[in-house]
N, C-alpha and C positions, 0 to 999 in steps of 0.2 A: 504494500500500500504506500503510495507516494503522498507524503504529508505536504499540504500547502496551507500556509498561514495567512490570514487576513487580520491585520492589526489596525485598530482605529483609536482615535481620540474623539469621543462624542462631544456634541455641543455643550457649552462654549468655553474657550479659554481666552486666547489672545487673537486680535485681528491682524497684528503686524508680523507675526512670526509663528511657526509651528511649535507647539509644546514638544519638548525633545524626547519624551519617553519612548515613543514608537520608533524613532530614528536610532536610539540606543539599542533597542531590542533587535531591530533589523540588522544593525551593524554586527551584533553578536551572532545572529543566525547565519550571516554571511560566512563567519569563520567556521561554521559547521556544515556549510553547503546545503542549508535548509531553505527551500524556496519560500519567500514571503512577499506580500504586497501591503503597503500601509496607506492610510488615508486620514485626513483631518476633516471629519464631517462638519466640524464647526464652521470653518471658512466656506465649505461647500454650501451649507444652508444659508449663510449670510449672503453669499453672492447670488444664490437663487432668489432669495427674498428681496434683496435690494438691487433689482434690475427692472427694466421697463415692464416686462411681462409680470414679474413678481409683484410690483406695486399695482398694476392693473387688477390682478387677481385679489390682492390684499384689500383694495378699496371696495371691491365688489362683494367681498366675503364677510364684511363686518358682522360679528355675532350680535352686536348691539349698536344702536345709533350713538353718535358722540353725545356726551353729556356736558362736558365742560366747554366753555367758549373757545379754549385753546384747540381742542380736537375738532370742534365745529369748523374753526378756521382752516385747519389742516385738510379736513375733508373737502371744504369748498375750494381749496387750492390744489386738489389732487392732480389736475392736468399739468400744473407747473412742476410738481414733484415727478410725475411720470416722464415729462419732457427732459428734465435735467439729470435724472438719477444715473444713467449709464455714463454720462460724461464725468460726473463727480466721482464715481467709483474708479473709473480709469485714471483720473487725476490722482486719487489717493493710492493707486497702485504704482504711481510714478510714470505712467504711460502718456500722460496728457498735460505736461507742465505748463503750457501756455494758458491753460484755463485759469490759472492763478490770477492773471490780470483781470479777467472778467469777474471772478468770484469776489475779488477785493473791491470792485466797483459798488458792491452791496445792492445792486438792483437785478442781479442774475438769479440768486437763490431765493425761493420763497422762505419767509421767516415767520416762526411762531415763538412760543414762550422762551425757548432756550436762548434766543438772541437778546432777550431783555437784559441779560447779564453783561452784554457787550460794552455798554457805556462804562460800567465800573471796571471793566478789564482793559479799557483802552490804554490807560497809563501803563499797564503791565506789558501790553503787546506793542507799545509805541515804537520800540527799537527793533521790532521783529521784521524780518525780511518778508517780501511778498509771498513767497512759497509757504512760509510758516503761518502767516496770517490766514492765507487761503485754506490751509489744512485745518486750522482751528475753526474757521467759519463752516467749512464742509462737515466738520465733526458735529457742530451744533445742529446743522441741517439733518444729519443722520439721527441725532438724539431726539429731535422733534418728531421724526417718523416713528422712532422707538416709543415715544410717549403715546402716540396714536395707537400703536400695536397693543401696548399694555392696557389702555383704556377700552379699546373697541374689539380687539381680536384675541389676544392671548395674554392674560395677566402675569404669566410666568416669565415673559421674555426679558432678556437682558443681554447686552453685547458680549459680556465676558462670563456669563453664567446663565443657566436656565433652571427654573424651579428650584433655586438654591435653598429656599425655605424647607423643602421636603428632605434635603440632605443634611441640614445643620442639626447636629445633636439629636438625630432620630433614634432615641433609645429603643423605640418600638418601630417595627416595620409596618404597623397597621395603616398609617396615613399614606405612606408611599404605595403600599399594596392596593389600597382603595383607589388611589389616583390612577394606577395602572389598569384597573378594571373599567375605567371610564373610556368613552370614545376618544380616539387620538385627537389632540389639539391641532390647531392650524399649523403650528411649527412642527408638531409630530408628523403631520401628513407630508410636509416637505422632506423632513429627515428620512422617513420610511421610503418615500419615492426614490431618493438618492441611494439609500442603502440597498434597495431592491436591485437597482441597476448595477451597483458595484458587485453585489453577490453573484449576479448572473454573469458578469464579465470575469471575475476572479475565480469563481468556482472553488472556494476553499474547502478544506476538510476540517479546519480548526480556526475558530474565530476568537481573537484576543481583544479585549476592551480595556484600555488604560483609563483609569478614573483618578485624575490628580486631585480634584477638589469637589466639595459638596455640590457646586453648580454644574457638575457633569453627571451626577449620579442618576437622576431621573432619566435623562436621555440614554444613559448606558443600559438601564433596565428596559426602556422602550425598544432599543436596538436588539437586545437579547431576546425579548418577548417575540418580536416579529420573526427573527431567525428560528427560534424554537417552534413557532407555529407553522412556518412555511418550509423550513429545511431542518427537520428534526435529526437528520443524520449528521449535521455539523456540530461538533463539540464546541462549547463556549466557556471561556475563562475570563475572570476579572483580576486585574492587578493594579498597582499604582499607589500614589500617595494617600488617597482616601482609605482604601482597605488597610494599608499599612498602619495607619494611625487609629482608624475608627472601628474596624471590624475584627479586632483581635480576639474578641470574646463572643463571636457570632454563634447563635444557637437556633435561630428561627429557620425551620426547614422550608418555609414558603419561598425563601430566597432561591432555592434550588429548583423551583419551577422555571426559573429564568436562566440560571447559570449551572454548568456542570462542576466548575471548580472556581475557587477564589484563592489566589496565592498572596503571600505576604513577603515584604522586604525585597531584596535584590531578586530580579525576575529571571536571571539567566538559567540557573540550575533548575528551579521549579518548572520553567517552561520546557527545558530539555527533558526532564522526567515525565512531564505530561505528554509530550510527543511520543515518548517510548511507551507510555501506558495506552495512548490512543491506537498506536500501531500494533501493540501486543498487550491485550487485557491481562495476561498472566504476569506482566512485568511487576505490577503491584509495589512500586517504589516511588515515594512522593517526597517532595521537599517543601515544607511550610505551606501545606495545602489543605483547605477545607473542601469537603465533598459530602455527598449524601450516601450513606451505606446502611442498608436494612432499615430505611425510613428515618434514620437519625443523622444529624449533622456530626461529622467526625473531623478531627484535625489530625493530619498524618504528616509526620516528619521522620520517616524511617530510611530516607536515602542515605547512602554512605558517601555520596559525592559532596565535596567541599565547595563553597562558593568560589568562583573564579577570581584570581588576582586581577587587578585593574589592567595589567599589561596584556591580558589575554581576552578581554571582552570585545575587542575590535573597535573600529572607528565608527562613530555615529554615521548612519547612511540616510540622507534626505531624499534619495531617489523616490519616485512615485508622487512626491508632494509638489504641487505646482507653486514653486516659490515666488513666481512673478505675479501671482494672484492675490497675495496678502496685501492688506491695506494699512497704510500708516496714518494714524490719527493723532491729533493733539487735543486731549480732553481738558487738561487743567495746566496751570502755570508751573506747577512743581517740576523743577528741571530733571529730577531723577525719575519721577513717574513718567515724564515724557520719554525717557530712554526705554522704558518698558513698553510703551505703546507706539513709538515712532521708529521706523527703520527695521531692517531685517538683521537678526543676530544669529550666528551659528552658536549653538549651545554646547559647552564642553565642561568637564569637571577636572580640576587639578588634583583633588584628593577626595576619596570616599570618606564620609564621616567628618567629625570635627576633632582637630588635634587638642583642643582645650577640653571639651566634653564635661564641663562642671556646672554650667549655668542652671540654677535651680528651677527656672520657669520652663526649661527646654526638655524635649523628649529624650533625655540622655540614656534612658534604659533601652531604647530601640536601636536596632542595627544601623539605621541610616545615619545616626549620630555617633554611636559608641564604637563602631568598627572603623577605625581610622587607617587609611592606606593611601599614601601619596603615589602619584604617577611620575615617572622620571621625566625631567624637562625635555630631553631629546625626543622621547616618545610623544610627549604632548605636542611638540613642534611638528613632528611627522604627521600627527593627526590633524593639526591645523592646516598644514599644506595639502593634505588629502581633501579636507573639507572645502578649502578655497577652490581647488580644481573642480570639485563636484558642484558646488553651489554658485560659484562666481562671486561670492561675497567674502570680504576680508574683515568683517566685524565679528568679534567674539564676546559672548557673555559667559563667563565662567560661573556656573551656578552652585558653587561650593557653599556649604554651611559657613565656613570661614577659611579662606585661602591661607595657607601657611607662608609667613614672610620669607623663609629660606627658599621655599620652592618658587615663590614669586620672583625672587632674585635670580635663581637659576634659569627660570623661564625667560625672564627679560634678557639675560645675557645670551641665551641661545637664539632668541628672536633677532637680536642685534647682530650676532655672528653670522646668521643666515641671511642678513639684509632683507628681512621680511617687512613689508609695509602693511601693518595690521593696526586695528583699533580694538581695544578690549577694556572690559570693566568687570569687577567682581565684588564679592562680599568679604569683609575682613573683621578681625578684632583689632581694636586700637592699641596694638602692642608697642612698647617702647622701642622695639627693634626696627620700627619704621622711621629710620633716621632721615635727616635732610638728604643725604647722598643716595640712600636707597630709593626715596621718593623720586629724585631726579632720574635715576636709572629706569624706574618703572615708567615714568613719563616718556623718556627717550625711546622705550620699546613700544609705545603706542597706548599705554594705559591712560584713559581719559577720566575715569571716575571710580570711586570706591564707596560702598555703603557699609555701615557698621553699627552695632548696637551700643549707643550710649545708655539706653534704657532709662534708668532714673538717675538724674544728675545729682546724686547725693552719695557721699562716700560711705555712710552707714548702710544704705540700702544696696549699694554696689557690692559691699562686703557680704551682706546677707544673700544676695543673688549669686555670690561667688564668681563675679565677673572677671576678677583678676586685673582690674584697672582702677585708676582713680580719675576724678574729674580733671585734675591738673595734668595727668598724663595724656588724657584724651585731647586736651587743649594743645599740648605740644605736638602731638601726632597730627592732628587736623591742620595745624599751622604748617607742618612740614609738607603735607600733601598739597595744601593750598598754594604755598610758595612755589612748588614745583609745577603748578598749573593743572593739578588733578582735582576734579570736583569731589566734594565730600557730602554724603547724605547720611543723616543719623536717624536710626530707629529710636524713638522715644516712648517711654512707658509711664503710665500713671495707674494708681490703684493697686500697687503691689501689696501683698499682705503686710500689715502693721504700718503701712505708709500713713503718716499724719498729714493734716491739711498744711501745716507749716512746711513739711518736706515737699509737698506738691508745689507750693508757692516758691520755695527756694530753688527747686528744680527748674521752674519756669524762668527764674532770674538767671540761673546759669546758662540756660539756652539763649536768653536775650543777649547776654554778654558775649557768647560764642558767635552769634550772628553779627553783633555790633563790631566785634573785632575782625570780622570778615573771614573767619577761618572755618565757617560752616556755611554751605550754600543751599542746603536742602534738608528737610526733615519731615517726619510724620509721627504723630502721637497715636499710640495704640493703647487701649485699655487692657490691663492685665486679664488674661483668661487662664483659669486653672485647668490643666489637662491631665489625663489619667496616668500618663507615662513619665511625667516630670517629677522631680523630688518633692515639689510642693503638693502634687496630686497623690504621690505615694505615701508621704509622711506629713500630712497637713498640720498635725499637732505641733510640729517643730517650728511652724511658721505662723502660729497664732490664728489659724483658720480651721473651720469645721465643715465637713461635707454635709450638705442638706440631707442626702440619703446615701446609704451604702449599697443600695440595690444596683445590680449590674443588669443593664438592659439586654434584650435578646438580639438586638441588631447593632446599632452604632454606639460606641462608648469612647468618648474622648473628652469633650468639654464637660466640666463638673461644676454644678451649682454649689456655692459655699457661702458661709457667713464669716465675716471678719470680726475679730474681737474689738476692733476700733469702732465698729458700727457706723463708719463714715459712708455716705452715699457719694461715691466717686463719679457717678454719671454726670453730676451737675457741673463738673469741671470741663467736660468734653468741649462744649462750644467755645468757651473762653480760651482754652489751650490752643485749639485749632485756629481760631480767628487771629490770635496774637502771632502764631507761627506764620500764617499766610502773609501777614504784614512784614514780619521780620525778614522773610525770604525775599521781599522786594525792597529791603533796605530802608524801611520807614518805621515810624512810631517807636523808636528805641527810647524816646524821652517820655513816653506815656508811663503813668503810674501803673503798676501791675493791677491795682484795684479796678482800673478803667476797663479791663477785659471781662469783668464778672459783674453780674447784677445782684450779687449777694456779698456780704461782708467777708473779706479775707484778711488774715494777719499780714503785717509788714514783713518783707523778707529780712532774714538775718545774714544774708550773704554780703560780704564787703563789695561795694560797687566796682572796685578795681581787681577783684579776685582773678579773673581771666587775664587781664592786662599784666598783672604781677607774675602770673604763672608763665607767661611767654617771654619774660626778660631773659635774654641770652646769657648762658653761662658758657664761656669758652672752655671746651674740654680738650686739654692737650694730651690726654692719655689715650692714645690710639692702641687698640688691641693688636698684639704682634701677629695674630692669625687673620686679621682683617684683610679682605682682598682689595688690591689696588688696581683700578681699571681706567684706561684713557679712552674716552668716547670720541675724541676729536681726530682730525686728520694729520697728515704730515705737514710740518711747517716748511716755509722757505727760509734759508739761513744765510745771513751775511756776516762777514768778519770785518772788524775795523779796530784801529788802535786808539786808545785814549791816553792822553798825557796830562800830568799834573805835577808841577814843581820839579820838572826834570825827570820824573819817572813816567814810564809808559807801560801799558799792559794791553793784552789783546782781549777784545770784547766780542761776544757772539750775540747777534740780534735775530730773534725768531719771529716770523710773521705767520700767524695762524688765521685760517678763514673759517669762522663759525657760520652756521646757516643764516644768522641774522647780521653779523658784523665781523669785521676783521680786527685783530688786535696784535700788539707786539710786546714781547718781553726781552729783557737783556740779562746775560749772565757773563761770568768770566769764562775763559777758554776751557779750562779743565771741567768745570761744572757743566758747561754747555755741551761738551762732547759726551759726557756721561748722560745728560738729559736726552740727547738724540737717541742714544742706544736704549735707554730704559723705556722711552715712549714707544719704541718699536715692540719691546718685550711685553709691555702691559696693555698694548692696543687691544681693543675689543675684537679685532679680527683674529687674534691669536687664540688657539684652543686652550693653552695653559693659563691658569690663573696664578698670579704672583701675590704672595702675602706681603703685608707691610714689613715684616721681619726680613723677608727675602730681598725686598727693595733696599732696605737699610744695609743689609750685609753687602749687597752689590755695590752700593755707594762707598762703603768703608773699605773695600778692597784697594781703592786707589786714592780716596779723599777722606778728609776729616770733617768733624762737626756736622753730622747728618741733620740733627734737630734744627741747627741754625739755618741750614739750607732749606729744609722742609717747611719751616714756618716763615720763610723770606717772602718778599713781595712777588718775585716771578712765579713761585709755586702757588701763592695765594691767588694770583690772577688765573693760573691754570685751573685751580679748584673751582673758580666761578664758571669756567667754560668746559667742564666735562672730565676733570681729573677727580675720580670718585674713590672714596675709601668705604668699603662695604662690610 
């Protein structure tokens, strides 16, 4: 029996780039010569819906007449929407750039309520180019149509999620099961029509559905339901982020009316074992798999196979996905959120798991965090080059939990040695090892942005979280990134167990100072959520919180309701925290009193108004570690010799002229030091495979010259340090 797999991401995730799970699995299957086809049904449904024919059908299908004035207006303007939709989608796909000029005239697109926010956003988008402004206006236009769909056609619709409410903390399967017994919704009918065509073309023997988020869950069940009813011979399995975190205690047998298998954690070995079981029912070896046996849900993990090392999982394969059909939108002004929704990114992982693995709010008991395994820098670069050839795209989003600084350094050096022109960004911890020079190296290799968890800007709570950083350290690191030209986004948290109102206010003051100092460019506040697999969820009594119930549901179990000993209602801070942050991101309102952001009384901050400023004051560190690597990123200088005379004495001078990308500069040394400098720059050049340590450079100097420290901290070397002589 020849196995053929069909792997899908059900609606909806992102509009601008495929969610990478199916590409990772296809890449692995390639290494085993197992035939597979992948599809992103999310983008397929969106393009079917947001098309001339799609909108004609939509406006005719309304389940109910528009109620609000806004939707009555959209309905009345339906001809304008039908006329413009194909051109707008092509523009957002990057195929019709000249349309930007017309969109920006603001008399081309029909406008409904989403455009009401334009006036207040004018100042934010004032410096924006025509293409970006047009993207934003086109995004508002799509959101207006989305509002109409939600009110008149399908209340569950959302661009990056569908029926998310049914997937969020669904301890019981009842509500979702009931929804699946109803007639398919309008969006369901589009999805099923596309799925039917794909199944007929692919003719799979095995159907894999990746469910990364709650907003994909309902659609995943709808797809499985249709295949079960119409192609009962095809085996169906679910994997992905949602089951990995939510379905670990699954016991409701009704789930297996839709799925044959549900696998947990890394998918390679579980899928390999399932294929063996499908091909040979006597195989009876499973890896982290739920299935129905004798009418009961059982969890089987009897496989003797170990999970594959990252070196052997293959390169993600994006073939089958129509990469030119994804649409780039600009929803909100947050610069980091824009990177998530605008542009096409190849997704890769530097390291499996998290090298820190201690944060108390995080799922550190699960494999996707606790099993840490980095990928070698040269293999990463090989994969990057493979993916660039395949996709034609040189932008990379490394989707790590937290990229390790040493590996980031090695990757940057490898990128520069191979002379690759790439753009990349990733998630980090604000480690003190992100020195000024390391940040400059990362920037030189193409790193444009990092995001990291500041969480609660309070040293007491950072210690309770076991974050391993202090606010002062975060300030220094974000300053190093900012000075190197790398954008910094901070994840911010409020409502952590035992957090007081004073600490929330002080945390906001820290954030205000970070933005005012210009060392943070983007941020987002999240309210703390207690999850079942985090230390807080596993040992709530240690953190001053109590679970509302100890009952374990028969379906999803992750988010846990709890009561905090402080009794504080943290919800009320949400609006003020987010509104203040929105303004800080635009460089305004730093002089407002913190009280101005809240409509209830808050205490005054206890943070020194110059706390961040003082933390950033330079301390010159003359203690360079002997094993630090010394690298020269610049090119070869042109050299001139001339003689200097003073009071009857003359000596030979060497003048070096360097050409940086932005400017040219000159340094001068005496003849002996100059000749040594020419040779050492060749040795430590980025194009050399060997890395030289600071001690090796010092030893090299001292074989023929004296006073290395005096020379190293002299003006010529200080000038080179500004232009690419790095100590890492």
